Biopython code that builds the backbone (N, CA, C, O; Angstrom):
import numpy as np
from Bio.PDB.StructureBuilder import StructureBuilder

atoms = [
    (1, "MET", "N", (-36.508, 39.647, -5.839)),
    (1, "MET", "CA", (-37.518, 39.058, -6.683)),
    (1, "MET", "C", (-36.877, 37.936, -7.501)),
    (1, "MET", "O", (-35.769, 38.085, -8.016)),
    (2, "ALA", "N", (-37.569, 36.841, -7.609)),
    (2, "ALA", "CA", (-37.064, 35.690, -8.357)),
    (2, "ALA", "C", (-37.108, 35.961, -9.858)),
    (2, "ALA", "O", (-37.987, 36.663, -10.359)),
    (3, "LEU", "N", (-36.155, 35.395, -10.544)),
    (3, "LEU", "CA", (-36.101, 35.522, -11.993)),
    (3, "LEU", "C", (-37.119, 34.580, -12.631)),
    (3, "LEU", "O", (-37.441, 33.544, -12.049)),
    (4, "PRO", "N", (-37.629, 34.917, -13.811)),
    (4, "PRO", "CA", (-38.551, 34.002, -14.496)),
    (4, "PRO", "C", (-37.789, 32.781, -15.002)),
    (4, "PRO", "O", (-36.568, 32.826, -15.154)),
    (5, "PRO", "N", (-38.507, 31.691, -15.263)),
    (5, "PRO", "CA", (-37.836, 30.510, -15.819)),
    (5, "PRO", "C", (-37.256, 30.802, -17.201)),
    (5, "PRO", "O", (-37.738, 31.679, -17.918)),
    (6, "GLU", "N", (-36.230, 30.064, -17.555)),
    (6, "GLU", "CA", (-35.688, 30.166, -18.903)),
    (6, "GLU", "C", (-36.752, 29.662, -19.884)),
    (6, "GLU", "O", (-37.583, 28.830, -19.518)),
    (7, "PRO", "N", (-36.734, 30.159, -21.125)),
    (7, "PRO", "CA", (-37.673, 29.637, -22.119)),
    (7, "PRO", "C", (-37.421, 28.146, -22.363)),
    (7, "PRO", "O", (-36.282, 27.719, -22.549)),
    (8, "LEU", "N", (-38.483, 27.381, -22.360)),
    (8, "LEU", "CA", (-38.377, 25.936, -22.539)),
    (8, "LEU", "C", (-37.701, 25.586, -23.861)),
    (8, "LEU", "O", (-36.894, 24.659, -23.919)),
    (9, "ASP", "N", (-38.027, 26.324, -24.925)),
    (9, "ASP", "CA", (-37.436, 26.004, -26.229)),
    (9, "ASP", "C", (-35.929, 26.229, -26.271)),
    (9, "ASP", "O", (-35.261, 25.722, -27.172)),
    (10, "GLU", "N", (-35.379, 26.978, -25.313)),
    (10, "GLU", "CA", (-33.929, 27.165, -25.242)),
    (10, "GLU", "C", (-33.225, 26.015, -24.521)),
    (10, "GLU", "O", (-32.088, 25.680, -24.855)),
    (11, "LEU", "N", (-33.892, 25.407, -23.534)),
    (11, "LEU", "CA", (-33.251, 24.333, -22.762)),
    (11, "LEU", "C", (-33.608, 22.929, -23.245)),
    (11, "LEU", "O", (-32.830, 21.994, -23.051)),
    (12, "LEU", "N", (-34.760, 22.773, -23.865)),
    (12, "LEU", "CA", (-35.185, 21.438, -24.286)),
    (12, "LEU", "C", (-34.183, 20.744, -25.206)),
    (12, "LEU", "O", (-33.996, 19.534, -25.076)),
    (13, "PRO", "N", (-33.528, 21.456, -26.134)),
    (13, "PRO", "CA", (-32.530, 20.771, -26.974)),
    (13, "PRO", "C", (-31.371, 20.172, -26.167)),
    (13, "PRO", "O", (-30.756, 19.203, -26.613)),
    (14, "ALA", "N", (-31.066, 20.717, -25.007)),
    (14, "ALA", "CA", (-29.974, 20.195, -24.174)),
    (14, "ALA", "C", (-30.411, 19.035, -23.293)),
    (14, "ALA", "O", (-29.577, 18.401, -22.647)),
    (15, "ALA", "N", (-31.701, 18.752, -23.259)),
    (15, "ALA", "CA", (-32.225, 17.685, -22.396)),
    (15, "ALA", "C", (-32.132, 16.343, -23.113)),
    (15, "ALA", "O", (-32.909, 16.051, -24.023)),
    (16, "ARG", "N", (-31.168, 15.538, -22.686)),
    (16, "ARG", "CA", (-31.047, 14.194, -23.257)),
    (16, "ARG", "C", (-32.183, 13.307, -22.746)),
    (16, "ARG", "O", (-32.700, 12.456, -23.470)),
    (17, "THR", "N", (-32.562, 13.525, -21.474)),
    (17, "THR", "CA", (-33.603, 12.727, -20.840)),
    (17, "THR", "C", (-34.641, 13.659, -20.237)),
    (17, "THR", "O", (-34.300, 14.658, -19.602)),
    (18, "VAL", "N", (-35.904, 13.327, -20.441)),
    (18, "VAL", "CA", (-37.002, 14.064, -19.815)),
    (18, "VAL", "C", (-37.894, 13.026, -19.148)),
    (18, "VAL", "O", (-38.417, 12.126, -19.805)),
    (19, "VAL", "N", (-38.058, 13.163, -17.842)),
    (19, "VAL", "CA", (-38.854, 12.186, -17.093)),
    (19, "VAL", "C", (-39.832, 12.895, -16.167)),
    (19, "VAL", "O", (-39.624, 14.038, -15.761)),
    (20, "GLU", "N", (-40.883, 12.193, -15.854)),
    (20, "GLU", "CA", (-41.766, 12.592, -14.764)),
    (20, "GLU", "C", (-41.363, 11.674, -13.612)),
    (20, "GLU", "O", (-41.337, 10.452, -13.765)),
    (21, "ALA", "N", (-41.049, 12.265, -12.464)),
    (21, "ALA", "CA", (-40.465, 11.456, -11.392)),
    (21, "ALA", "C", (-40.720, 12.082, -10.023)),
    (21, "ALA", "O", (-41.175, 13.219, -9.899)),
    (22, "GLU", "N", (-40.407, 11.289, -9.010)),
    (22, "GLU", "CA", (-40.449, 11.731, -7.616)),
    (22, "GLU", "C", (-39.052, 11.588, -7.029)),
    (22, "GLU", "O", (-38.362, 10.602, -7.286)),
    (23, "VAL", "N", (-38.642, 12.567, -6.248)),
    (23, "VAL", "CA", (-37.345, 12.484, -5.583)),
    (23, "VAL", "C", (-37.464, 11.440, -4.478)),
    (23, "VAL", "O", (-38.241, 11.606, -3.537)),
    (24, "ALA", "N", (-36.686, 10.359, -4.601)),
    (24, "ALA", "CA", (-36.707, 9.288, -3.607)),
    (24, "ALA", "C", (-35.719, 9.557, -2.480)),
    (24, "ALA", "O", (-35.986, 9.221, -1.326)),
    (25, "ALA", "N", (-34.579, 10.161, -2.807)),
    (25, "ALA", "CA", (-33.550, 10.443, -1.795)),
    (25, "ALA", "C", (-32.677, 11.586, -2.281)),
    (25, "ALA", "O", (-32.507, 11.788, -3.484)),
    (26, "VAL", "N", (-32.128, 12.332, -1.332)),
    (26, "VAL", "CA", (-31.228, 13.440, -1.642)),
    (26, "VAL", "C", (-29.936, 13.245, -0.870)),
    (26, "VAL", "O", (-29.949, 12.921, 0.317)),
    (27, "HIS", "N", (-28.832, 13.444, -1.551)),
    (27, "HIS", "CA", (-27.509, 13.310, -0.955)),
    (27, "HIS", "C", (-26.782, 14.627, -1.191)),
    (27, "HIS", "O", (-26.322, 14.889, -2.302)),
    (28, "ASP", "N", (-26.675, 15.459, -0.157)),
    (28, "ASP", "CA", (-26.035, 16.764, -0.310)),
    (28, "ASP", "C", (-24.575, 16.601, -0.685)),
    (28, "ASP", "O", (-23.867, 15.777, -0.104)),
    (29, "LEU", "N", (-24.124, 17.381, -1.650)),
    (29, "LEU", "CA", (-22.731, 17.352, -2.080)),
    (29, "LEU", "C", (-21.910, 18.430, -1.392)),
    (29, "LEU", "O", (-20.717, 18.246, -1.150)),
    (30, "GLU", "N", (-22.534, 19.538, -1.081)),
    (30, "GLU", "CA", (-21.837, 20.661, -0.468)),
    (30, "GLU", "C", (-22.523, 21.000, 0.847)),
    (30, "GLU", "O", (-23.718, 20.749, 1.000)),
    (31, "PRO", "N", (-21.795, 21.559, 1.790)),
    (31, "PRO", "CA", (-22.446, 21.965, 3.039)),
    (31, "PRO", "C", (-23.396, 23.128, 2.787)),
    (31, "PRO", "O", (-23.147, 23.977, 1.932)),
    (32, "TRP", "N", (-24.481, 23.152, 3.543)),
    (32, "TRP", "CA", (-25.439, 24.247, 3.434)),
    (32, "TRP", "C", (-24.857, 25.474, 4.097)),
    (32, "TRP", "O", (-24.247, 25.372, 5.161)),
    (33, "PRO", "N", (-25.036, 26.636, 3.485)),
    (33, "PRO", "CA", (-24.536, 27.857, 4.115)),
    (33, "PRO", "C", (-25.337, 28.158, 5.376)),
    (33, "PRO", "O", (-26.526, 27.846, 5.438)),
    (34, "PRO", "N", (-24.703, 28.761, 6.381)),
    (34, "PRO", "CA", (-25.453, 29.108, 7.584)),
    (34, "PRO", "C", (-26.512, 30.147, 7.248)),
    (34, "PRO", "O", (-26.202, 31.186, 6.665)),
    (35, "GLY", "N", (-27.751, 29.875, 7.610)),
    (35, "GLY", "CA", (-28.851, 30.786, 7.282)),
    (35, "GLY", "C", (-28.962, 30.960, 5.789)),
    (35, "GLY", "O", (-28.740, 30.013, 5.035)),
    (36, "ASP", "N", (-29.297, 32.137, 5.354)),
    (36, "ASP", "CA", (-29.395, 32.437, 3.928)),
    (36, "ASP", "C", (-28.328, 33.434, 3.519)),
    (36, "ASP", "O", (-28.542, 34.240, 2.614)),
    (37, "LYS", "N", (-27.172, 33.384, 4.187)),
    (37, "LYS", "CA", (-26.093, 34.312, 3.855)),
    (37, "LYS", "C", (-25.416, 33.871, 2.570)),
    (37, "LYS", "O", (-25.455, 32.699, 2.196)),
    (38, "GLY", "N", (-24.810, 34.812, 1.919)),
    (38, "GLY", "CA", (-24.107, 34.504, 0.678)),
    (38, "GLY", "C", (-24.746, 35.236, -0.474)),
    (38, "GLY", "O", (-25.827, 35.810, -0.344)),
    (39, "ALA", "N", (-24.072, 35.210, -1.600)),
    (39, "ALA", "CA", (-24.575, 35.902, -2.779)),
    (39, "ALA", "C", (-25.792, 35.172, -3.327)),
    (39, "ALA", "O", (-25.788, 33.944, -3.419)),
    (40, "PRO", "N", (-26.825, 35.908, -3.690)),
    (40, "PRO", "CA", (-27.997, 35.248, -4.279)),
    (40, "PRO", "C", (-27.637, 34.543, -5.586)),
    (40, "PRO", "O", (-26.776, 35.003, -6.337)),
    (41, "ILE", "N", (-28.295, 33.443, -5.839)),
    (41, "ILE", "CA", (-28.154, 32.710, -7.091)),
    (41, "ILE", "C", (-29.496, 32.828, -7.800)),
    (41, "ILE", "O", (-30.517, 32.394, -7.267)),
    (42, "ASP", "N", (-29.505, 33.402, -8.978)),
    (42, "ASP", "CA", (-30.742, 33.584, -9.742)),
    (42, "ASP", "C", (-31.798, 34.320, -8.934)),
    (42, "ASP", "O", (-32.985, 34.014, -9.055)),
    (43, "GLY", "N", (-31.396, 35.279, -8.117)),
    (43, "GLY", "CA", (-32.345, 36.090, -7.377)),
    (43, "GLY", "C", (-32.873, 35.456, -6.110)),
    (43, "GLY", "O", (-33.735, 36.045, -5.458)),
    (44, "ALA", "N", (-32.399, 34.292, -5.733)),
    (44, "ALA", "CA", (-32.867, 33.609, -4.526)),
    (44, "ALA", "C", (-31.662, 33.263, -3.659)),
    (44, "ALA", "O", (-30.532, 33.233, -4.146)),
    (45, "PRO", "N", (-31.900, 33.003, -2.374)),
    (45, "PRO", "CA", (-30.767, 32.610, -1.525)),
    (45, "PRO", "C", (-30.081, 31.368, -2.090)),
    (45, "PRO", "O", (-30.739, 30.509, -2.677)),
    (46, "PRO", "N", (-28.773, 31.270, -1.917)),
    (46, "PRO", "CA", (-28.036, 30.144, -2.505)),
    (46, "PRO", "C", (-28.409, 28.806, -1.867)),
    (46, "PRO", "O", (-28.595, 28.712, -0.654)),
    (47, "ARG", "N", (-28.511, 27.810, -2.679)),
    (47, "ARG", "CA", (-28.710, 26.429, -2.250)),
    (47, "ARG", "C", (-27.650, 25.606, -2.958)),
    (47, "ARG", "O", (-27.536, 25.675, -4.182)),
    (48, "PRO", "N", (-26.876, 24.833, -2.222)),
    (48, "PRO", "CA", (-25.762, 24.106, -2.845)),
    (48, "PRO", "C", (-26.225, 22.996, -3.781)),
    (48, "PRO", "O", (-27.398, 22.624, -3.814)),
    (49, "SER", "N", (-25.265, 22.485, -4.536)),
    (49, "SER", "CA", (-25.582, 21.362, -5.412)),
    (49, "SER", "C", (-25.931, 20.146, -4.568)),
    (49, "SER", "O", (-25.500, 20.017, -3.423)),
    (50, "GLN", "N", (-26.713, 19.267, -5.154)),
    (50, "GLN", "CA", (-27.152, 18.039, -4.480)),
    (50, "GLN", "C", (-27.158, 16.907, -5.493)),
    (50, "GLN", "O", (-27.324, 17.139, -6.690)),
    (51, "ARG", "N", (-26.976, 15.677, -5.012)),
    (51, "ARG", "CA", (-27.223, 14.477, -5.823)),
    (51, "ARG", "C", (-28.570, 13.970, -5.357)),
    (51, "ARG", "O", (-28.879, 14.014, -4.166)),
    (52, "ALA", "N", (-29.363, 13.496, -6.277)),
    (52, "ALA", "CA", (-30.687, 12.990, -5.930)),
    (52, "ALA", "C", (-30.969, 11.720, -6.706)),
    (52, "ALA", "O", (-30.523, 11.550, -7.841)),
    (53, "THR", "N", (-31.709, 10.841, -6.079)),
    (53, "THR", "CA", (-32.195, 9.635, -6.733)),
    (53, "THR", "C", (-33.656, 9.877, -7.056)),
    (53, "THR", "O", (-34.463, 10.151, -6.168)),
    (54, "LEU", "N", (-33.992, 9.775, -8.341)),
    (54, "LEU", "CA", (-35.367, 9.963, -8.783)),
    (54, "LEU", "C", (-36.016, 8.612, -9.009)),
    (54, "LEU", "O", (-35.395, 7.698, -9.551)),
    (55, "ARG", "N", (-37.263, 8.489, -8.595)),
    (55, "ARG", "CA", (-38.084, 7.311, -8.897)),
    (55, "ARG", "C", (-38.926, 7.693, -10.112)),
    (55, "ARG", "O", (-39.863, 8.483, -10.003)),
    (56, "VAL", "N", (-38.588, 7.131, -11.258)),
    (56, "VAL", "CA", (-39.183, 7.527, -12.539)),
    (56, "VAL", "C", (-40.545, 6.857, -12.721)),
    (56, "VAL", "O", (-40.674, 5.639, -12.594)),
    (57, "SER", "N", (-41.553, 7.668, -13.019)),
    (57, "SER", "CA", (-42.884, 7.123, -13.292)),
    (57, "SER", "C", (-43.184, 7.110, -14.793)),
    (57, "SER", "O", (-43.998, 6.319, -15.268)),
    (58, "ARG", "N", (-42.502, 8.015, -15.541)),
    (58, "ARG", "CA", (-42.758, 8.082, -16.981)),
    (58, "ARG", "C", (-41.574, 8.731, -17.674)),
    (58, "ARG", "O", (-41.021, 9.720, -17.192)),
    (59, "VAL", "N", (-41.192, 8.165, -18.810)),
    (59, "VAL", "CA", (-40.104, 8.716, -19.622)),
    (59, "VAL", "C", (-40.727, 9.397, -20.832)),
    (59, "VAL", "O", (-41.472, 8.775, -21.589)),
    (60, "LEU", "N", (-40.420, 10.676, -21.010)),
    (60, "LEU", "CA", (-40.958, 11.440, -22.135)),
    (60, "LEU", "C", (-39.942, 11.581, -23.265)),
    (60, "LEU", "O", (-40.321, 11.746, -24.425)),
    (61, "ARG", "N", (-38.648, 11.517, -22.931)),
    (61, "ARG", "CA", (-37.578, 11.568, -23.931)),
    (61, "ARG", "C", (-36.401, 10.774, -23.397)),
    (61, "ARG", "O", (-36.102, 10.794, -22.203)),
    (62, "GLY", "N", (-35.737, 10.070, -24.314)),
    (62, "GLY", "CA", (-34.553, 9.306, -23.926)),
    (62, "GLY", "C", (-34.918, 7.996, -23.267)),
    (62, "GLY", "O", (-36.010, 7.461, -23.460)),
    (63, "THR", "N", (-33.982, 7.491, -22.486)),
    (63, "THR", "CA", (-34.196, 6.247, -21.758)),
    (63, "THR", "C", (-33.805, 6.463, -20.307)),
    (63, "THR", "O", (-32.915, 7.256, -19.999)),
    (64, "ALA", "N", (-34.476, 5.753, -19.430)),
    (64, "ALA", "CA", (-34.171, 5.840, -18.002)),
    (64, "ALA", "C", (-34.679, 4.588, -17.320)),
    (64, "ALA", "O", (-35.728, 4.048, -17.671)),
    (65, "ASP", "N", (-33.915, 4.140, -16.341)),
    (65, "ASP", "CA", (-34.357, 3.029, -15.513)),
    (65, "ASP", "C", (-35.429, 3.540, -14.559)),
    (65, "ASP", "O", (-35.796, 4.715, -14.593)),
    (66, "GLN", "N", (-35.929, 2.646, -13.708)),
    (66, "GLN", "CA", (-36.935, 3.053, -12.725)),
    (66, "GLN", "C", (-36.363, 4.035, -11.721)),
    (66, "GLN", "O", (-37.100, 4.831, -11.138)),
    (67, "GLU", "N", (-35.049, 3.985, -11.514)),
    (67, "GLU", "CA", (-34.373, 4.960, -10.667)),
    (67, "GLU", "C", (-33.283, 5.633, -11.487)),
    (67, "GLU", "O", (-32.597, 4.996, -12.286)),
    (68, "LEU", "N", (-33.140, 6.931, -11.269)),
    (68, "LEU", "CA", (-32.185, 7.728, -12.016)),
    (68, "LEU", "C", (-31.473, 8.641, -11.027)),
    (68, "LEU", "O", (-32.122, 9.351, -10.258)),
    (69, "THR", "N", (-30.142, 8.629, -11.040)),
    (69, "THR", "CA", (-29.375, 9.503, -10.158)),
    (69, "THR", "C", (-28.976, 10.737, -10.948)),
    (69, "THR", "O", (-28.413, 10.632, -12.038)),
    (70, "VAL", "N", (-29.269, 11.912, -10.393)),
    (70, "VAL", "CA", (-29.022, 13.180, -11.067)),
    (70, "VAL", "C", (-28.313, 14.147, -10.120)),
    (70, "VAL", "O", (-28.246, 13.920, -8.912)),
    (71, "THR", "N", (-27.792, 15.221, -10.689)),
    (71, "THR", "CA", (-27.185, 16.285, -9.905)),
    (71, "THR", "C", (-27.995, 17.558, -10.080)),
    (71, "THR", "O", (-28.293, 17.963, -11.203)),
    (72, "LYS", "N", (-28.347, 18.182, -8.977)),
    (72, "LYS", "CA", (-28.966, 19.509, -9.005)),
    (72, "LYS", "C", (-27.839, 20.499, -8.818)),
    (72, "LYS", "O", (-27.206, 20.513, -7.762)),
    (73, "PRO", "N", (-27.567, 21.336, -9.819)),
    (73, "PRO", "CA", (-26.510, 22.334, -9.653)),
    (73, "PRO", "C", (-26.876, 23.337, -8.559)),
    (73, "PRO", "O", (-28.038, 23.425, -8.161)),
    (74, "ALA", "N", (-25.902, 24.085, -8.080)),
    (74, "ALA", "CA", (-26.188, 25.165, -7.136)),
    (74, "ALA", "C", (-27.225, 26.075, -7.777)),
    (74, "ALA", "O", (-27.061, 26.517, -8.914)),
    (75, "ALA", "N", (-28.287, 26.350, -7.043)),
    (75, "ALA", "CA", (-29.400, 27.139, -7.590)),
    (75, "ALA", "C", (-30.219, 27.694, -6.437)),
    (75, "ALA", "O", (-29.927, 27.427, -5.272)),
    (76, "GLY", "N", (-31.224, 28.452, -6.761)),
    (76, "GLY", "CA", (-32.073, 29.075, -5.765)),
    (76, "GLY", "C", (-33.164, 28.177, -5.240)),
    (76, "GLY", "O", (-34.124, 28.677, -4.653)),
    (77, "TYR", "N", (-33.066, 26.878, -5.421)),
    (77, "TYR", "CA", (-34.047, 25.939, -4.879)),
    (77, "TYR", "C", (-33.304, 24.739, -4.311)),
    (77, "TYR", "O", (-32.125, 24.534, -4.597)),
    (78, "ALA", "N", (-33.999, 23.955, -3.511)),
    (78, "ALA", "CA", (-33.419, 22.731, -2.952)),
    (78, "ALA", "C", (-34.380, 21.583, -3.213)),
    (78, "ALA", "O", (-35.596, 21.773, -3.256)),
    (79, "LEU", "N", (-33.832, 20.407, -3.384)),
    (79, "LEU", "CA", (-34.649, 19.199, -3.530)),
    (79, "LEU", "C", (-34.799, 18.527, -2.180)),
    (79, "LEU", "O", (-33.930, 18.641, -1.315)),
    (80, "HIS", "N", (-35.903, 17.828, -2.008)),
    (80, "HIS", "CA", (-36.092, 16.982, -0.837)),
    (80, "HIS", "C", (-36.974, 15.812, -1.254)),
    (80, "HIS", "O", (-37.716, 15.893, -2.233)),
    (81, "ALA", "N", (-36.880, 14.733, -0.499)),
    (81, "ALA", "CA", (-37.657, 13.535, -0.816)),
    (81, "ALA", "C", (-39.132, 13.898, -0.905)),
    (81, "ALA", "O", (-39.648, 14.665, -0.092)),
    (82, "GLY", "N", (-39.800, 13.337, -1.903)),
    (82, "GLY", "CA", (-41.217, 13.562, -2.096)),
    (82, "GLY", "C", (-41.556, 14.592, -3.154)),
    (82, "GLY", "O", (-42.705, 14.671, -3.589)),
    (83, "VAL", "N", (-40.574, 15.388, -3.582)),
    (83, "VAL", "CA", (-40.832, 16.370, -4.640)),
    (83, "VAL", "C", (-41.121, 15.617, -5.933)),
    (83, "VAL", "O", (-40.376, 14.715, -6.317)),
    (84, "CYS", "N", (-42.209, 15.997, -6.603)),
    (84, "CYS", "CA", (-42.610, 15.333, -7.848)),
    (84, "CYS", "C", (-42.685, 16.352, -8.972)),
    (84, "CYS", "O", (-42.916, 17.539, -8.743)),
    (85, "GLY", "N", (-42.487, 15.872, -10.178)),
    (85, "GLY", "CA", (-42.651, 16.748, -11.326)),
    (85, "GLY", "C", (-41.809, 16.305, -12.491)),
    (85, "GLY", "O", (-41.205, 15.233, -12.467)),
    (86, "PRO", "N", (-41.769, 17.146, -13.526)),
    (86, "PRO", "CA", (-40.957, 16.832, -14.695)),
    (86, "PRO", "C", (-39.508, 17.273, -14.475)),
    (86, "PRO", "O", (-39.252, 18.355, -13.946)),
    (87, "PHE", "N", (-38.582, 16.438, -14.880)),
    (87, "PHE", "CA", (-37.157, 16.729, -14.769)),
    (87, "PHE", "C", (-36.540, 16.653, -16.156)),
    (87, "PHE", "O", (-36.677, 15.646, -16.851)),
    (88, "LEU", "N", (-35.860, 17.721, -16.555)),
    (88, "LEU", "CA", (-35.065, 17.736, -17.776)),
    (88, "LEU", "C", (-33.629, 17.514, -17.343)),
    (88, "LEU", "O", (-33.117, 18.233, -16.486)),
    (89, "VAL", "N", (-32.975, 16.519, -17.933)),
    (89, "VAL", "CA", (-31.629, 16.129, -17.506)),
    (89, "VAL", "C", (-30.705, 16.145, -18.725)),
    (89, "VAL", "O", (-31.022, 15.570, -19.766)),
    (90, "ASP", "N", (-29.554, 16.812, -18.577)),
    (90, "ASP", "CA", (-28.618, 16.885, -19.694)),
    (90, "ASP", "C", (-27.718, 15.652, -19.739)),
    (90, "ASP", "O", (-27.877, 14.731, -18.937)),
    (91, "GLU", "N", (-26.764, 15.638, -20.692)),
    (91, "GLU", "CA", (-25.905, 14.461, -20.896)),
    (91, "GLU", "C", (-24.984, 14.188, -19.715)),
    (91, "GLU", "O", (-24.488, 13.070, -19.577)),
    (92, "ARG", "N", (-24.740, 15.191, -18.850)),
    (92, "ARG", "CA", (-23.903, 14.987, -17.663)),
    (92, "ARG", "C", (-24.703, 14.494, -16.465)),
    (92, "ARG", "O", (-24.136, 14.184, -15.418)),
    (93, "GLY", "N", (-26.027, 14.423, -16.621)),
    (93, "GLY", "CA", (-26.876, 14.026, -15.506)),
    (93, "GLY", "C", (-27.290, 15.197, -14.639)),
    (93, "GLY", "O", (-27.740, 14.998, -13.510)),
    (94, "HIS", "N", (-27.146, 16.429, -15.147)),
    (94, "HIS", "CA", (-27.515, 17.630, -14.401)),
    (94, "HIS", "C", (-28.945, 18.040, -14.719)),
    (94, "HIS", "O", (-29.362, 18.022, -15.877)),
    (95, "ILE", "N", (-29.691, 18.408, -13.689)),
    (95, "ILE", "CA", (-31.054, 18.901, -13.866)),
    (95, "ILE", "C", (-30.989, 20.282, -14.511)),
    (95, "ILE", "O", (-30.215, 21.139, -14.085)),
    (96, "LEU", "N", (-31.802, 20.487, -15.531)),
    (96, "LEU", "CA", (-31.896, 21.772, -16.212)),
    (96, "LEU", "C", (-33.098, 22.552, -15.681)),
    (96, "LEU", "O", (-34.047, 21.974, -15.152)),
    (97, "GLY", "N", (-33.038, 23.840, -15.829)),
    (97, "GLY", "CA", (-34.152, 24.691, -15.420)),
    (97, "GLY", "C", (-33.861, 25.378, -14.110)),
    (97, "GLY", "O", (-33.417, 24.751, -13.148)),
    (98, "ARG", "N", (-34.110, 26.653, -14.079)),
    (98, "ARG", "CA", (-33.806, 27.488, -12.920)),
    (98, "ARG", "C", (-34.447, 26.980, -11.639)),
    (98, "ARG", "O", (-33.887, 27.159, -10.558)),
    (99, "TYR", "N", (-35.623, 26.344, -11.743)),
    (99, "TYR", "CA", (-36.348, 25.892, -10.553)),
    (99, "TYR", "C", (-36.608, 24.386, -10.568)),
    (99, "TYR", "O", (-37.548, 23.908, -9.932)),
    (100, "GLY", "N", (-35.779, 23.645, -11.289)),
    (100, "GLY", "CA", (-35.897, 22.188, -11.307)),
    (100, "GLY", "C", (-37.262, 21.729, -11.769)),
    (100, "GLY", "O", (-37.746, 22.194, -12.801)),
    (101, "PRO", "N", (-37.903, 20.826, -11.031)),
    (101, "PRO", "CA", (-39.184, 20.287, -11.479)),
    (101, "PRO", "C", (-40.322, 21.304, -11.415)),
    (101, "PRO", "O", (-41.416, 21.032, -11.909)),
    (102, "ASP", "N", (-40.081, 22.469, -10.815)),
    (102, "ASP", "CA", (-41.110, 23.518, -10.765)),
    (102, "ASP", "C", (-40.916, 24.565, -11.857)),
    (102, "ASP", "O", (-41.611, 25.581, -11.862)),
    (103, "THR", "N", (-39.988, 24.339, -12.777)),
    (103, "THR", "CA", (-39.694, 25.337, -13.806)),
    (103, "THR", "C", (-40.813, 25.417, -14.839)),
    (103, "THR", "O", (-41.242, 26.514, -15.197)),
    (104, "TRP", "N", (-41.287, 24.278, -15.321)),
    (104, "TRP", "CA", (-42.351, 24.242, -16.333)),
    (104, "TRP", "C", (-43.382, 23.186, -15.960)),
    (104, "TRP", "O", (-43.062, 22.200, -15.296)),
    (105, "ALA", "N", (-44.621, 23.401, -16.392)),
    (105, "ALA", "CA", (-45.698, 22.426, -16.190)),
    (105, "ALA", "C", (-45.469, 21.244, -17.132)),
    (105, "ALA", "O", (-44.931, 21.404, -18.227)),
    (106, "ILE", "N", (-45.881, 20.070, -16.694)),
    (106, "ILE", "CA", (-45.715, 18.865, -17.513)),
    (106, "ILE", "C", (-46.425, 19.016, -18.861)),
    (106, "ILE", "O", (-45.925, 18.539, -19.880)),
    (107, "GLU", "N", (-47.576, 19.668, -18.871)),
    (107, "GLU", "CA", (-48.326, 19.853, -20.115)),
    (107, "GLU", "C", (-47.542, 20.727, -21.103)),
    (107, "GLU", "O", (-47.592, 20.505, -22.312)),
    (108, "GLU", "N", (-46.825, 21.712, -20.580)),
    (108, "GLU", "CA", (-46.006, 22.584, -21.419)),
    (108, "GLU", "C", (-44.861, 21.791, -22.062)),
    (108, "GLU", "O", (-44.539, 21.981, -23.235)),
    (109, "ILE", "N", (-44.262, 20.910, -21.278)),
    (109, "ILE", "CA", (-43.168, 20.082, -21.779)),
    (109, "ILE", "C", (-43.686, 19.087, -22.824)),
    (109, "ILE", "O", (-43.067, 18.910, -23.873)),
    (110, "GLU", "N", (-44.810, 18.446, -22.541)),
    (110, "GLU", "CA", (-45.384, 17.485, -23.501)),
    (110, "GLU", "C", (-45.702, 18.174, -24.824)),
    (110, "GLU", "O", (-45.430, 17.620, -25.889)),
    (111, "ALA", "N", (-46.274, 19.374, -24.770)),
    (111, "ALA", "CA", (-46.598, 20.106, -26.001)),
    (111, "ALA", "C", (-45.329, 20.461, -26.758)),
    (111, "ALA", "O", (-45.290, 20.340, -27.983)),
    (112, "ALA", "N", (-44.294, 20.894, -26.058)),
    (112, "ALA", "CA", (-43.031, 21.238, -26.705)),
    (112, "ALA", "C", (-42.406, 20.012, -27.365)),
    (112, "ALA", "O", (-41.857, 20.108, -28.462)),
    (113, "LEU", "N", (-42.487, 18.864, -26.699)),
    (113, "LEU", "CA", (-41.931, 17.644, -27.275)),
    (113, "LEU", "C", (-42.704, 17.203, -28.518)),
    (113, "LEU", "O", (-42.127, 16.628, -29.441)),
    (114, "ARG", "N", (-44.023, 17.478, -28.539)),
    (114, "ARG", "CA", (-44.834, 17.171, -29.724)),
    (114, "ARG", "C", (-44.624, 18.194, -30.829)),
    (114, "ARG", "O", (-44.991, 17.963, -31.981)),
    (115, "GLY", "N", (-44.024, 19.340, -30.464)),
    (115, "GLY", "CA", (-43.816, 20.399, -31.441)),
    (115, "GLY", "C", (-45.030, 21.277, -31.632)),
    (115, "GLY", "O", (-45.169, 21.922, -32.671)),
    (116, "THR", "N", (-45.923, 21.316, -30.635)),
    (116, "THR", "CA", (-47.102, 22.168, -30.719)),
    (116, "THR", "C", (-47.002, 23.281, -29.690)),
    (116, "THR", "O", (-46.432, 23.085, -28.617)),
    (117, "PRO", "N", (-47.551, 24.446, -30.007)),
    (117, "PRO", "CA", (-47.483, 25.583, -29.067)),
    (117, "PRO", "C", (-48.374, 25.396, -27.860)),
    (117, "PRO", "O", (-48.423, 26.263, -26.988)),
]
sb = StructureBuilder()
sb.init_structure("model")
sb.init_model(0)
sb.init_chain("A")
sb.init_seg("    ")
for serial, (resi, resn, name, xyz) in enumerate(atoms, 1):
    if name == "N":
        sb.init_residue(resn, " ", resi, " ")
    sb.init_atom(name, np.array(xyz, "f"), 0.0, 1.0, " ", f" {name:<3s}", serial, name[0])
structure = sb.get_structure()
């Protein structure tokens, strides 16, 4: 069973940049494990870290160019071109959130940034 997302109020302070974006390209950093063998990461089969180029449509916090290169840490999800959603990115350029852009709804992030429940 998959683990629930981390509470947004715990990770939002670490997000230097918050953008709404689409994954334009993915550049795998590590080889994919054969099948789904290996120790689960966060309750899901392991997926290696990846570098991704995001096409930014809106900046909610911080600054970002129209394209932003980020790193997806090893996690129970994988990125692929065409994935859209909100991305929280820390000062190292790492995507935050157990499930990347599927961790929280954009409306939830906007409300948290406004300081409203």
